[in-house]
N, CA, C and O of each residue as an XYZ file, in Angstrom:
1028
protein
N     164.783     92.649     17.308
C     163.808     91.665     16.788
C     164.142     90.283     17.380
O     165.270     89.799     17.288
N     163.093     89.658     18.004
C     163.345     88.374     18.679
C     163.509     87.276     17.643
O     162.826     87.218     16.621
N     164.483     86.386     17.980
C     164.713     85.249     17.085
C     163.686     84.148     17.323
O     163.289     83.884     18.457
N     163.272     83.521     16.249
C     162.400     82.365     16.383
C     163.265     81.136     16.712
O     164.413     81.042     16.278
N     162.689     80.188     17.494
C     163.467     78.988     17.821
C     163.816     78.225     16.557
O     163.005     78.075     15.643
N     165.034     77.757     16.539
C     165.496     77.015     15.373
C     164.922     75.618     15.322
O     164.214     75.176     16.227
N     165.247     74.933     14.234
C     164.752     73.557     14.061
C     165.265     72.653     15.173
O     164.544     71.797     15.686
N     166.544     72.864     15.539
C     167.131     72.026     16.594
C     166.390     72.192     17.909
O     166.150     71.207     18.608
N     166.015     73.442     18.267
C     165.299     73.686     19.520
C     163.936     73.032     19.517
O     163.517     72.454     20.520
N     163.220     73.124     18.364
C     161.905     72.495     18.261
C     161.997     70.982     18.404
O     161.157     70.355     19.051
N     163.008     70.415     17.803
C     163.187     68.964     17.892
C     163.453     68.536     19.331
O     162.948     67.504     19.773
N     164.235     69.313     20.058
C     164.546     69.001     21.455
C     163.287     69.068     22.309
O     163.077     68.218     23.174
N     162.445     70.081     22.070
C     161.210     70.229     22.836
C     160.262     69.066     22.570
O     159.644     68.527     23.489
N     160.156     68.684     21.281
C     159.293     67.549     20.920
C     159.803     66.266     21.566
O     159.024     65.473     22.094
N     161.130     66.068     21.518
C     161.728     64.867     22.105
C     161.468     64.814     23.607
O     161.198     63.750     24.164
N     161.553     65.979     24.257
C     161.326     66.031     25.701
C     159.890     65.643     26.030
O     159.632     64.919     26.992
N     158.928     66.155     25.186
C     157.526     65.814     25.424
C     157.275     64.324     25.200
O     156.551     63.685     25.964
N     157.878     63.780     24.150
C     157.727     62.348     23.859
C     158.287     61.516     25.011
O     157.681     60.533     25.438
N     159.457     61.928     25.506
C     160.099     61.212     26.613
C     159.229     61.248     27.867
O     159.085     60.246     28.568
N     158.648     62.427     28.138
C     157.772     62.566     29.308
C     156.540     61.683     29.161
O     156.081     61.070     30.124
N     156.014     61.629     27.946
C     154.841     60.801     27.683
C     155.160     59.326     27.878
O     154.388     58.578     28.478
N     156.327     58.921     27.354
C     156.756     57.525     27.523
C     156.945     57.186     29.003
O     156.577     56.104     29.460
N     157.526     58.133     29.737
C     157.754     57.927     31.163
C     156.423     57.707     31.889
O     156.308     56.818     32.733
N     155.409     58.533     31.552
C     154.085     58.394     32.171
C     153.461     57.043     31.832
O     152.823     56.410     32.673
N     153.655     56.613     30.586
C     153.095     55.330     30.171
C     153.738     54.169     30.943
O     153.055     53.252     31.401
N     155.075     54.236     31.075
C     155.784     53.190     31.816
C     155.384     53.197     33.290
O     155.259     52.144     33.916
N     155.186     54.401     33.836
C     154.793     54.501     35.241
C     153.420     53.866     35.459
O     153.210     53.113     36.410
N     152.471     54.193     34.538
C     151.134     53.617     34.652
C     151.173     52.098     34.455
O     150.473     51.343     35.129
N     152.018     51.680     33.509
C     152.157     50.235     33.275
C     152.699     49.543     34.528
O     152.227     48.476     34.920
N     153.709     50.180     35.148
C     154.286     49.614     36.370
C     153.268     49.530     37.495
O     153.227     48.545     38.232
N     152.432     50.584     37.628
C     151.404     50.581     38.676
C     150.375     49.489     38.421
O     149.912     48.834     39.355
N     150.017     49.293     37.146
C     149.047     48.248     36.810
C     149.599     46.859     37.086
O     148.899     45.986     37.601
N     150.881     46.667     36.731
C     151.529     45.372     36.983
C     151.598     45.104     38.480
O     151.317     43.996     38.935
N     151.980     46.141     39.249
C     152.066     45.990     40.709
C     150.713     45.635     41.301
O     150.616     44.801     42.201
N     149.636     46.298     40.771
C     148.277     46.017     41.270
C     147.872     44.594     40.925
O     147.272     43.893     41.740
N     148.208     44.168     39.695
C     147.877     42.803     39.295
C     148.604     41.794     40.175
O     148.033     40.784     40.587
N     149.874     42.082     40.454
C     150.647     41.179     41.307
C     150.067     41.137     42.716
O     149.959     40.074     43.326
N     149.693     42.320     43.224
C     149.108     42.389     44.569
C     147.808     41.605     44.632
O     147.584     40.834     45.565
N     146.931     41.808     43.614
C     145.654     41.098     43.570
C     145.876     39.592     43.485
O     145.178     38.806     44.126
N     146.886     39.203     42.662
C     147.185     37.775     42.510
C     147.696     37.184     43.824
O     147.318     36.077     44.208
N     148.569     37.947     44.514
C     149.102     37.474     45.792
C     147.989     37.347     46.830
O     147.960     36.387     47.600
N     147.063     38.326     46.848
C     145.946     38.266     47.790
C     145.078     37.040     47.509
O     144.602     36.366     48.422
N     144.890     36.778     46.227
C     144.080     35.619     45.841
C     144.761     34.319     46.263
O     144.110     33.398     46.756
N     146.099     34.255     46.061
C     146.843     33.059     46.447
C     146.829     32.867     47.967
O     146.679     31.746     48.454
N     146.989     33.979     48.718
C     146.964     33.893     50.175
C     145.609     33.420     50.679
O     145.527     32.624     51.614
N     144.542     33.920     50.049
C     143.194     33.497     50.435
C     143.026     31.997     50.196
O     142.404     31.293     50.992
N     143.597     31.518     49.076
C     143.538     30.084     48.767
C     144.315     29.280     49.796
O     143.843     28.254     50.285
N     145.523     29.761     50.122
C     146.357     29.071     51.115
C     145.651     29.012     52.467
O     145.664     27.979     53.137
N     145.030     30.137     52.865
C     144.343     30.163     54.159
C     143.176     29.175     54.179
O     142.940     28.492     55.175
N     142.460     29.112     53.067
C     141.347     28.168     52.971
C     141.858     26.728     53.088
O     141.260     25.901     53.777
N     142.978     26.441     52.404
C     143.567     25.107     52.478
C     144.078     24.808     53.882
O     143.990     23.678     54.362
N     144.619     25.850     54.538
C     145.123     25.675     55.896
C     143.977     25.362     56.865
O     144.128     24.540     57.769
N     142.834     26.024     56.668
C     141.677     25.750     57.507
C     141.184     24.319     57.304
O     140.815     23.644     58.265
N     141.178     23.858     56.052
C     140.774     22.479     55.772
C     141.747     21.503     56.429
O     141.346     20.487     56.997
N     143.043     21.839     56.336
C     144.079     20.999     56.943
C     143.877     20.929     58.460
O     143.979     19.858     59.058
N     143.588     22.098     59.082
C     143.397     22.158     60.536
C     142.190     21.336     60.965
O     142.226     20.662     61.994
N     141.113     21.392     60.170
C     139.928     20.597     60.512
C     140.250     19.101     60.469
O     139.821     18.332     61.330
N     141.002     18.715     59.465
C     141.310     17.302     59.267
C     142.264     16.772     60.330
O     142.154     15.621     60.752
N     143.211     17.622     60.768
C     144.260     17.156     61.681
C     144.198     17.809     63.058
O     145.215     17.889     63.747
N     143.022     18.277     63.468
C     142.938     19.031     64.715
C     143.374     18.219     65.939
O     143.947     18.774     66.877
N     143.108     16.919     65.935
C     143.532     16.097     67.075
C     145.050     15.997     67.166
O     145.616     16.037     68.258
N     145.709     15.866     66.007
C     147.179     15.825     65.992
C     147.759     17.154     66.447
O     148.751     17.186     67.175
N     147.142     18.253     66.018
C     147.629     19.584     66.394
C     147.509     19.776     67.902
O     148.389     20.369     68.524
N     146.438     19.284     68.483
C     146.227     19.443     69.920
C     147.156     18.563     70.740
O     147.660     19.002     71.773
N     147.395     17.328     70.304
C     148.072     16.352     71.146
C     149.564     16.194     70.870
O     150.319     15.800     71.759
N     149.997     16.499     69.644
C     151.386     16.250     69.261
C     152.165     17.561     69.215
O     151.917     18.383     68.332
N     153.113     17.784     70.154
C     153.861     19.060     70.192
C     154.655     19.336     68.918
O     154.692     20.472     68.446
N     155.299     18.293     68.353
C     156.100     18.486     67.146
C     155.207     18.876     65.965
O     155.546     19.769     65.188
N     154.088     18.210     65.843
C     153.132     18.515     64.773
C     152.572     19.920     64.953
O     152.383     20.652     63.981
N     152.308     20.292     66.214
C     151.770     21.625     66.522
C     152.776     22.711     66.134
O     152.396     23.764     65.621
N     154.061     22.445     66.385
C     155.107     23.404     66.025
C     155.175     23.604     64.512
O     155.312     24.732     64.039
N     155.078     22.503     63.750
C     155.099     22.599     62.285
C     153.873     23.359     61.773
O     153.957     24.120     60.809
N     152.732     23.137     62.438
C     151.512     23.847     62.064
C     151.682     25.353     62.256
O     151.267     26.140     61.404
N     152.293     25.756     63.378
C     152.534     27.179     63.623
C     153.464     27.775     62.560
O     153.276     28.915     62.137
N     154.453     27.009     62.135
C     155.369     27.496     61.095
C     154.620     27.718     59.787
O     154.843     28.714     59.099
N     153.731     26.790     59.447
C     152.910     26.945     58.235
C     152.063     28.209     58.326
O     151.949     28.958     57.356
N     151.471     28.441     59.494
C     150.628     29.620     59.681
C     151.430     30.907     59.515
O     150.982     31.858     58.875
N     152.627     30.917     60.105
C     153.457     32.124     60.072
C     153.833     32.508     58.644
O     153.951     33.693     58.329
N     154.020     31.517     57.786
C     154.442     31.798     56.414
C     153.381     32.534     55.600
O     153.708     33.201     54.618
N     152.127     32.421     55.997
C     151.074     33.126     55.257
C     150.398     34.184     56.123
O     149.317     34.672     55.794
N     151.053     34.536     57.248
C     150.564     35.645     58.059
C     149.355     35.342     58.914
O     148.601     36.253     59.255
N     149.150     34.081     59.272
C     148.042     33.704     60.146
C     148.580     33.463     61.549
O     149.559     32.737     61.723
N     147.950     34.066     62.550
C     148.345     33.860     63.944
C     147.175     33.257     64.708
O     146.273     33.986     65.121
N     147.169     31.931     64.906
C     146.057     31.291     65.625
C     145.953     31.733     67.072
O     144.925     31.507     67.709
N     146.993     32.358     67.606
C     146.982     32.792     69.003
C     146.581     34.247     69.153
O     146.561     34.767     70.269
N     146.264     34.911     68.063
C     145.989     36.352     68.132
C     144.748     36.657     68.958
O     144.627     37.741     69.529
N     143.847     35.721     69.020
C     142.615     35.977     69.774
C     142.057     34.662     70.302
O     142.242     33.610     69.691
N     141.381     34.727     71.429
C     140.715     33.548     71.967
C     139.355     33.328     71.309
O     138.663     32.359     71.621
N     138.973     34.220     70.404
C     137.693     34.097     69.724
C     137.934     33.904     68.231
O     139.018     34.190     67.722
N     136.923     33.421     67.550
C     137.028     33.280     66.113
C     137.260     31.843     65.682
O     137.183     30.907     66.477
N     137.552     31.699     64.376
C     137.636     30.376     63.754
C     138.633     29.459     64.437
O     138.303     28.330     64.799
N     139.881     29.956     64.615
C     140.946     29.088     65.128
C     140.680     28.651     66.560
O     140.914     27.496     66.916
N     140.195     29.562     67.372
C     139.910     29.219     68.772
C     138.781     28.191     68.855
O     138.846     27.251     69.647
N     137.755     28.378     68.038
C     136.615     27.456     68.067
C     137.006     26.087     67.516
O     136.568     25.060     68.034
N     137.824     26.071     66.475
C     138.190     24.807     65.839
C     139.196     24.020     66.670
O     139.012     22.827     66.912
N     140.264     24.696     67.107
C     141.381     24.002     67.748
C     141.443     24.176     69.262
O     141.974     23.325     69.975
N     140.897     25.282     69.736
C     140.999     25.548     71.167
C     142.405     25.870     71.616
O     142.686     25.849     72.814
N     143.316     26.172     70.667
C     144.714     26.382     71.056
C     144.929     27.733     71.726
O     145.914     27.930     72.438
N     143.990     28.679     71.494
C     144.112     29.944     72.210
C     143.983     29.717     73.706
O     144.754     30.259     74.497
N     142.990     28.900     74.090
C     142.795     28.555     75.500
C     143.966     27.736     76.028
O     144.369     27.891     77.180
N     144.508     26.866     75.187
C     145.645     26.021     75.585
C     146.843     26.877     75.967
O     147.466     26.645     77.003
N     147.172     27.865     75.140
C     148.334     28.715     75.427
C     148.047     29.713     76.548
O     148.961     30.121     77.265
N     146.793     30.101     76.700
C     146.421     30.961     77.819
C     146.646     30.200     79.132
O     147.191     30.744     80.093
N     146.220     28.943     79.152
C     146.408     28.105     80.345
C     147.895     27.911     80.635
O     148.325     28.001     81.785
N     148.672     27.647     79.593
C     150.124     27.500     79.770
C     150.728     28.775     80.344
O     151.568     28.722     81.243
N     150.298     29.919     79.820
C     150.828     31.198     80.281
C     150.582     31.405     81.759
O     151.468     31.858     82.485
N     149.368     31.070     82.213
C     149.029     31.214     83.638
C     149.917     30.310     84.482
O     150.409     30.725     85.531
N     150.122     29.077     84.031
C     150.957     28.132     84.788
C     152.421     28.568     84.798
O     153.110     28.394     85.803
N     152.897     29.129     83.694
C     154.280     29.604     83.624
C     154.501     30.755     84.594
O     155.514     30.801     85.293
N     153.547     31.688     84.635
C     153.647     32.803     85.586
C     153.693     32.277     87.014
O     154.476     32.756     87.834
N     152.854     31.295     87.307
C     152.791     30.721     88.651
C     154.123     30.071     89.028
O     154.606     30.242     90.147
N     154.712     29.327     88.096
C     155.990     28.653     88.354
C     157.107     29.681     88.550
O     157.936     29.535     89.448
N     157.128     30.709     87.716
C     158.163     31.740     87.830
C     158.075     32.463     89.173
O     159.097     32.770     89.786
N     156.858     32.731     89.622
C     156.681     33.398     90.910
C     157.103     32.484     92.057
O     157.722     32.938     93.019
N     156.770     31.194     91.957
C     157.081     30.251     93.021
C     158.587     29.999     93.148
O     159.089     29.782     94.250
N     159.294     30.026     92.037
C     160.736     29.737     92.066
C     161.591     30.994     92.234
O     162.807     30.897     92.403
N     160.975     32.154     92.189
C     161.733     33.413     92.247
C     162.601     33.555     93.494
O     163.717     34.064     93.389
N     162.134     33.124     94.685
C     163.008     33.252     95.863
C     164.315     32.470     95.738
O     165.290     32.788     96.419
N     164.349     31.456     94.880
C     165.535     30.619     94.722
C     166.413     31.027     93.540
O     167.634     30.879     93.584
N     165.778     31.542     92.480
C     166.575     31.852     91.280
C     166.573     33.327     90.905
O     167.156     33.708     89.890
N     165.928     34.158     91.708
C     165.930     35.591     91.447
C     165.117     36.022     90.244
O     165.258     37.146     89.764
N     164.270     35.135     89.756
C     163.444     35.488     88.595
C     164.058     35.098     87.269
O     163.642     35.592     86.221
N     165.056     34.204     87.300
C     165.702     33.739     86.071
C     165.752     32.217     86.124
O     166.442     31.646     86.969
N     165.027     31.562     85.230
C     164.955     30.107     85.224
C     165.230     29.599     83.815
O     164.819     30.221     82.835
N     165.927     28.466     83.713
C     166.216     27.935     82.389
C     164.927     27.441     81.745
O     164.026     26.956     82.430
N     164.846     27.567     80.425
C     163.660     27.110     79.701
C     163.477     25.610     79.898
O     162.354     25.124     80.037
N     164.581     24.889     79.910
C     164.523     23.435     80.116
C     163.909     23.105     81.474
O     163.045     22.234     81.576
N     164.363     23.808     82.521
C     163.846     23.586     83.861
C     162.368     23.966     83.953
O     161.575     23.261     84.577
N     162.008     25.081     83.330
C     160.620     25.534     83.329
C     159.708     24.485     82.705
O     158.648     24.173     83.247
N     160.124     23.944     81.562
C     159.320     22.925     80.876
C     159.205     21.653     81.706
O     158.166     20.993     81.703
N     160.290     21.310     82.425
C     160.284     20.114     83.259
C     159.265     20.259     84.394
O     158.480     19.347     84.653
N     159.286     21.410     85.065
C     158.341     21.653     86.158
C     156.914     21.726     85.616
O     155.979     21.208     86.226
N     156.760     22.376     84.464
C     155.441     22.491     83.844
C     154.899     21.109     83.491
O     153.717     20.828     83.688
N     155.778     20.247     82.966
C     155.363     18.891     82.613
C     154.904     18.098     83.822
O     153.934     17.343     83.744
N     155.608     18.268     84.959
C     155.226     17.546     86.176
C     153.881     18.035     86.694
O     153.134     17.275     87.312
N     153.575     19.295     86.443
C     152.283     19.853     86.860
C     151.141     19.345     85.987
O     150.007     19.219     86.450
N     151.442     19.054     84.729
C     150.400     18.736     83.758
C     150.346     17.243     83.431
O     149.959     16.869     82.324
N     150.724     16.400     84.367
C     150.758     14.964     84.094
C     149.405     14.420     83.665
O     149.333     13.489     82.863
N     148.337     14.994     84.194
C     147.013     14.501     83.850
C     146.415     15.149     82.619
O     145.326     14.772     82.187
N     147.114     16.124     82.045
C     146.573     16.847     80.879
C     146.688     16.007     79.616
O     147.586     15.173     79.501
N     145.781     16.224     78.667
C     145.800     15.470     77.408
C     146.962     15.887     76.525
O     147.588     15.055     75.868
N     147.248     17.199     76.515
C     148.251     17.709     75.584
C     149.640     17.695     76.211
O     149.835     18.200     77.316
N     150.608     17.111     75.496
C     152.008     17.203     75.919
C     152.501     18.610     75.603
O     151.972     19.281     74.718
N     153.520     19.048     76.338
C     154.036     20.415     76.174
C     155.503     20.371     75.765
O     156.300     19.645     76.358
N     155.851     21.148     74.752
C     157.234     21.223     74.279
C     157.828     22.586     74.626
O     157.121     23.489     75.072
N     159.135     22.720     74.413
C     159.772     24.018     74.636
C     159.202     25.056     73.679
O     159.073     26.225     74.040
N     158.862     24.641     72.468
C     158.262     25.559     71.501
C     156.927     26.092     72.027
O     156.620     27.271     71.855
N     156.136     25.229     72.664
C     154.872     25.668     73.257
C     155.122     26.699     74.351
O     154.422     27.708     74.437
N     156.135     26.437     75.194
C     156.465     27.373     76.278
C     156.868     28.733     75.712
O     156.452     29.772     76.225
N     157.678     28.721     74.653
C     158.126     29.979     74.050
C     156.945     30.764     73.478
O     156.894     31.988     73.602
N     156.004     30.069     72.858
C     154.833     30.759     72.295
C     153.954     31.328     73.409
O     153.432     32.436     73.285
N     153.792     30.578     74.486
C     152.992     31.079     75.605
C     153.670     32.287     76.248
O     153.001     33.251     76.621
N     155.002     32.236     76.379
C     155.749     33.354     76.975
C     155.643     34.601     76.104
O     155.562     35.717     76.617
N     155.643     34.410     74.785
C     155.550     35.568     73.885
C     154.236     36.316     74.095
O     154.165     37.520     73.849
N     153.204     35.619     74.543
C     151.912     36.252     74.789
C     151.865     36.933     76.155
O     150.933     37.683     76.443
N     152.875     36.672     77.001
C     152.918     37.300     78.328
C     153.490     38.712     78.273
O     153.520     39.406     79.289
N     153.943     39.141     77.104
C     154.516     40.486     76.987
C     153.502     41.571     77.301
O     153.871     42.701     77.620
N     152.221     41.226     77.212
C     151.186     42.210     77.541
C     151.228     42.580     79.023
O     150.651     43.587     79.433
N     151.917     41.758     79.827
C     152.031     42.034     81.257
C     153.113     43.061     81.559
O     153.292     43.450     82.713
N     153.839     43.504     80.531
C     154.910     44.479     80.740
C     156.245     43.893     80.320
O     156.309     42.899     79.596
N     157.323     44.539     80.795
C     158.648     44.122     80.359
C     159.263     43.076     81.273
O     160.474     42.860     81.232
N     158.445     42.416     82.106
C     158.977     41.441     83.048
C     159.362     40.119     82.414
O     160.363     39.521     82.810
N     158.595     39.642     81.436
C     158.834     38.315     80.870
C     159.607     38.414     79.556
O     159.219     39.119     78.625
N     160.714     37.678     79.523
C     161.575     37.727     78.342
C     162.407     36.459     78.289
O     162.757     35.897     79.327
N     162.726     36.004     77.077
C     163.600     34.846     76.887
C     164.986     35.347     76.509
O     165.144     36.120     75.564
N     165.984     34.900     77.255
C     167.366     35.325     77.044
C     168.177     34.128     76.561
O     168.071     33.041     77.130
N     168.978     34.312     75.529
C     169.838     33.240     75.018
C     171.249     33.411     75.557
O     171.851     34.478     75.442
N     171.769     32.330     76.153
C     173.159     32.292     76.624
C     173.825     31.097     75.960
O     173.698     29.967     76.431
N     174.531     31.346     74.870
C     175.084     30.234     74.111
C     173.928     29.407     73.560
O     173.051     29.935     72.877
N     173.928     28.108     73.859
C     172.861     27.226     73.399
C     171.716     27.142     74.406
O     170.690     26.522     74.127
N     171.881     27.751     75.554
C     170.887     27.676     76.617
C     169.952     28.885     76.570
O     170.373     29.998     76.255
N     168.685     28.649     76.886
C     167.704     29.741     76.947
C     167.217     29.889     78.384
O     166.900     28.904     79.051
N     167.163     31.127     78.847
C     166.673     31.431     80.183
C     165.418     32.290     80.069
O     165.291     33.112     79.162
N     164.502     32.087     80.998
C     163.273     32.881     81.038
C     163.385     33.854     82.203
O     163.559     33.452     83.353
N     163.283     35.129     81.887
C     163.361     36.168     82.907
C     161.960     36.646     83.251
O     161.177     36.987     82.365
N     161.648     36.668     84.544
C     160.303     37.079     84.972
C     160.337     38.322     85.850
O     159.341     38.660     86.489
N     161.468     38.998     85.884
C     161.587     40.260     86.624
C     162.182     41.301     85.681
O     162.924     40.939     84.768
N     161.878     42.580     85.879
C     162.368     43.620     84.960
C     163.824     44.013     85.183
O     164.182     45.179     85.023
N     164.669     43.045     85.552
C     166.090     43.318     85.750
C     166.784     43.411     84.392
O     166.595     42.548     83.535
N     167.577     44.447     84.201
C     168.312     44.602     82.950
C     169.683     43.961     83.101
O     170.494     44.397     83.919
N     169.940     42.924     82.311
C     171.231     42.253     82.342
C     172.107     42.812     81.228
O     171.704     42.827     80.065
N     173.305     43.273     81.583
C     174.200     43.795     80.554
C     175.118     42.696     80.044
O     174.986     41.540     80.445
N     176.036     43.045     79.172
C     176.918     42.065     78.535
C     177.782     41.334     79.563
O     178.007     40.131     79.436
N     178.270     42.053     80.585
C     179.098     41.424     81.616
C     178.313     40.356     82.375
O     178.824     39.268     82.637
N     177.065     40.678     82.725
C     176.231     39.722     83.452
C     175.983     38.473     82.615
O     176.051     37.353     83.122
N     175.697     38.670     81.336
C     175.438     37.532     80.457
C     176.672     36.648     80.302
O     176.555     35.423     80.254
N     177.838     37.253     80.224
C     179.080     36.469     80.081
C     179.343     35.638     81.334
O     179.801     34.500     81.236
N     179.061     36.192     82.498
C     179.242     35.443     83.751
C     178.262     34.277     83.806
O     178.646     33.168     84.179
N     177.009     34.508     83.443
C     176.013     33.435     83.455
C     176.390     32.323     82.484
O     176.206     31.141     82.778
N     176.917     32.708     81.331
C     177.340     31.706     80.354
C     178.524     30.911     80.892
O     178.600     29.699     80.692
N     179.441     31.583     81.569
C     180.603     30.918     82.161
C     180.174     29.953     83.265
O     180.766     28.886     83.426
N     179.155     30.325     84.013
C     178.698     29.513     85.154
C     177.985     28.236     84.720
O     177.746     27.357     85.548
N     177.645     28.117     83.456
C     176.919     26.933     83.005
C     177.723     25.652     83.197
O     177.152     24.574     83.366
N     179.044     25.772     83.170
C     179.886     24.581     83.308
C     179.729     23.890     84.646
O     179.507     22.680     84.691
N     179.843     24.650     85.764
C     179.807     24.059     87.096
C     178.601     24.494     87.916
O     178.299     23.908     88.955
N     177.913     25.531     87.435
C     176.808     26.064     88.214
C     177.237     27.220     89.093
O     176.395     27.885     89.697
N     178.544     27.473     89.173
C     179.063     28.563     89.994
C     180.338     29.116     89.367
O     180.925     28.502     88.476
N     180.758     30.287     89.846
C     182.047     30.868     89.447
C     182.665     31.520     90.683
O     181.986     31.760     91.681
N     183.946     31.797     90.597
C     184.635     32.572     91.620
C     185.189     33.828     90.967
O     185.275     33.908     89.742
N     185.563     34.800     91.774
C     186.134     36.031     91.233
C     187.401     35.715     90.440
O     187.605     36.238     89.344
N     188.261     34.842     91.013
C     189.508     34.471     90.332
C     189.235     33.839     88.969
O     189.923     34.134     87.991
N     188.230     32.971     88.911
C     187.906     32.294     87.652
C     187.414     33.288     86.609
O     187.796     33.212     85.441
N     186.566     34.222     87.034
C     186.059     35.232     86.103
C     187.203     36.086     85.573
O     187.258     36.388     84.381
N     188.123     36.477     86.465
C     189.279     37.277     86.037
C     190.099     36.525     84.996
O     190.486     37.074     83.965
N     190.358     35.235     85.298
C     191.234     34.439     84.433
C     190.572     34.088     83.106
O     191.178     34.247     82.046
N     189.331     33.610     83.161
C     188.665     33.117     81.951
C     188.199     34.246     81.035
O     188.183     34.085     79.814
N     187.823     35.374     81.608
C     187.297     36.475     80.798
C     188.286     37.627     80.630
O     187.999     38.622     79.965
N     189.464     37.468     81.253
C     190.510     38.504     81.182
C     189.996     39.850     81.700
O     190.202     40.889     81.073
N     189.332     39.814     82.843
C     188.806     41.021     83.463
C     189.677     41.428     84.641
O     190.458     40.635     85.165
N     189.523     42.676     85.041
C     190.176     43.134     86.265
C     189.370     42.632     87.462
O     188.207     42.253     87.321
N     189.991     42.631     88.633
C     189.314     42.173     89.840
C     188.087     43.046     90.139
O     187.040     42.537     90.537
N     188.225     44.343     89.947
C     187.123     45.260     90.209
C     185.926     45.007     89.320
O     184.786     45.027     89.783
N     186.184     44.764     88.025
C     185.098     44.519     87.082
C     184.368     43.220     87.428
O     183.138     43.173     87.409
N     185.127     42.164     87.746
C     184.526     40.873     88.084
C     183.693     40.982     89.354
O     182.558     40.508     89.405
N     184.263     41.611     90.380
C     183.560     41.740     91.663
C     182.298     42.574     91.521
O     181.259     42.235     92.088
N     182.382     43.658     90.772
C     181.229     44.542     90.599
C     180.076     43.813     89.912
O     178.928     43.921     90.343
N     180.380     43.070     88.843
C     179.335     42.352     88.109
C     178.723     41.254     88.978
O     177.506     41.068     88.974
N     179.558     40.526     89.723
C     179.057     39.443     90.565
C     178.206     39.970     91.719
O     177.170     39.392     92.047
N     178.641     41.055     92.325
C     177.879     41.631     93.439
C     176.532     42.174     92.964
O     175.541     42.114     93.692
N     176.498     42.709     91.731
C     175.229     43.187     91.175
C     174.255     42.027     90.988
O     173.073     42.140     91.311
N     174.764     40.911     90.463
C     173.925     39.725     90.284
C     173.447     39.179     91.629
O     172.332     38.671     91.747
N     174.309     39.294     92.639
C     173.937     38.861     93.982
C     172.825     39.749     94.549
O     171.858     39.254     95.128
N     172.975     41.048     94.378
C     171.968     42.000     94.873
C     170.617     41.810     94.192
O     169.568     42.018     94.800
N     170.657     41.410     92.917
C     169.407     41.217     92.170
C     168.742     39.886     92.493
O     167.656     39.590     91.995
N     169.398     39.086     93.328
C     168.815     37.810     93.722
C     169.058     36.680     92.740
O     168.456     35.613     92.864
N     169.939     36.900     91.757
C     170.210     35.879     90.743
C     171.328     34.933     91.160
O     171.525     33.894     90.529
N     172.058     35.274     92.205
C     173.176     34.451     92.658
C     173.059     34.180     94.156
O     172.429     34.937     94.894
N     173.683     33.079     94.588
C     173.800     32.755     96.010
C     175.285     32.566     96.320
O     176.038     32.086     95.473
N     175.702     32.934     97.511
C     177.118     32.800     97.844
C     177.365     31.585     98.733
O     176.521     31.201     99.543
N     178.531     31.000     98.563
C     178.951     29.838     99.345
C     180.383     30.089     99.804
O     181.310     30.076     98.994
N     180.564     30.321    101.119
C     181.891     30.620    101.680
C     182.486     29.435    102.442
O     183.539     29.581    103.063
N     181.857     28.296    102.411
C     182.318     27.171    103.232
C     183.318     26.255    102.557
O     183.118     25.040    102.533
N     184.401     26.812    102.004
C     185.411     25.985    101.349
C     186.793     26.261    101.934
O     187.109     27.384    102.326
N     187.611     25.200    101.984
C     188.926     25.293    102.609
C     189.841     26.282    101.893
O     190.706     26.894    102.520
N     189.655     26.440    100.587
C     190.533     27.357     99.848
C     190.196     28.820    100.115
O     190.919     29.716     99.681
N     189.098     29.060    100.829
C     188.740     30.424    101.184
C     188.140     31.228    100.049
O     187.889     32.423    100.203
N     187.906     30.593     98.914
C     187.346     31.313     97.761
C     185.824     31.257     97.781
O     185.223     30.190     97.911
N     185.229     32.412     97.649
C     183.765     32.510     97.633
C     183.228     31.991     96.302
O     183.696     32.389     95.236
N     182.258     31.114     96.375
C     181.570     30.626     95.176
C     180.268     31.410     94.988
O     179.505     31.620     95.931
N     180.042     31.829     93.761
C     178.776     32.472     93.400
C     177.963     31.452     92.598
O     178.259     31.164     91.438
N     176.938     30.922     93.251
C     176.092     29.917     92.602
C     174.933     30.590     91.865
O     174.366     31.581     92.326
N     174.599     30.015     90.700
C     173.495     30.543     89.892
C     172.472     29.433     89.657
O     172.651     28.608     88.761
N     171.392     29.403     90.460
C     170.380     28.351     90.326
C     169.790     28.242     88.926
O     169.380     27.160     88.507
N     169.745     29.361     88.198
C     169.126     29.335     86.869
C     169.922     28.519     85.856
O     169.378     28.128     84.824
N     171.200     28.254     86.129
C     172.008     27.483     85.177
C     172.600     26.235     85.809
O     173.328     25.494     85.148
N     172.296     25.989     87.088
C     172.866     24.824     87.762
C     171.796     23.812     88.093
O     170.602     24.107     88.057
N     172.251     22.599     88.420
C     171.313     21.524     88.734
C     170.639     21.729     90.073
O     169.714     20.997     90.424
N     171.101     22.736     90.838
C     170.487     23.011     92.132
C     169.003     23.285     91.958
O     168.189     22.877     92.786
N     168.652     23.979     90.876
C     167.256     24.361     90.664
C     166.381     23.165     90.314
O     165.155     23.245     90.395
N     167.011     22.046     89.924
C     166.240     20.888     89.518
C     165.370     20.364     90.642
O     164.238     19.938     90.413
N     165.905     20.395     91.872
C     165.071     19.947     92.981
C     164.467     21.103     93.746
O     163.412     20.960     94.363
N     165.139     22.271     93.709
C     164.609     23.435     94.428
C     163.268     23.867     93.879
O     162.337     24.149     94.635
N     163.168     23.920     92.527
C     161.936     24.397     91.894
C     160.768     23.484     92.186
O     159.674     23.953     92.504
N     160.989     22.177     92.081
C     159.898     21.247     92.263
C     159.485     21.153     93.720
O     158.321     20.888     94.020
N     160.425     21.369     94.625
C     160.085     21.335     96.038
C     159.213     22.511     96.440
O     158.409     22.423     97.368
N     159.390     23.630     95.711
C     158.673     24.856     96.077
C     157.229     24.804     95.637
O     156.369     25.471     96.212
N     156.965     24.013     94.620
C     155.642     24.043     93.971
C     154.744     22.919     94.476
O     153.600     22.798     94.036
């Protein structure tokens, strides 16, 4: 004869059902709260975007002409997920014309990188790039900052993996060729910033490398066109010059263009 469930078993089953019911209620409550928060956030973002558009209309001349103000404007946009450079059409392009501005900058940057490539191997400092760009745009209404150059370069990624900004310590370099630089190459370039050149002995001493490792990395940079050699010294030590980090490029780049 089968036993009937005792009082304790019935109580446990009831408690389990109550617990499951409470869990479902809390889950639904959580989903409702999340939806309310999402709706509220969407409403706030819509308000912010509307205010940002009003701000842009009021200060469009400052945004166009003042690089520092333009940079702050981009930061404001980024915080609410607005990208004025996403398209050359639409509200932002019609109001500010900044899509066309960065498109024009991008074309000029590509032109400068191509023109200076025989001298620097496709690696130019951001500072040097901006200097040459500024000399080209003397008659333009809008001044150009390094921040503007970086934003224009970020839009050049559609051209492939050729354009990239590389950080070496506090210095930024713009790469316009699909050369892959490894850690050894970057350390040599950072070391060369002091004088514009390095020697095998200096690389061995300063980086604690073997002669083979130093020579291999330097010869690779030479083959890629990023370095130039200078053998005309009494000490007999070969200098590896790097136009992208030395003042040599200051006149070389402008002479080429």
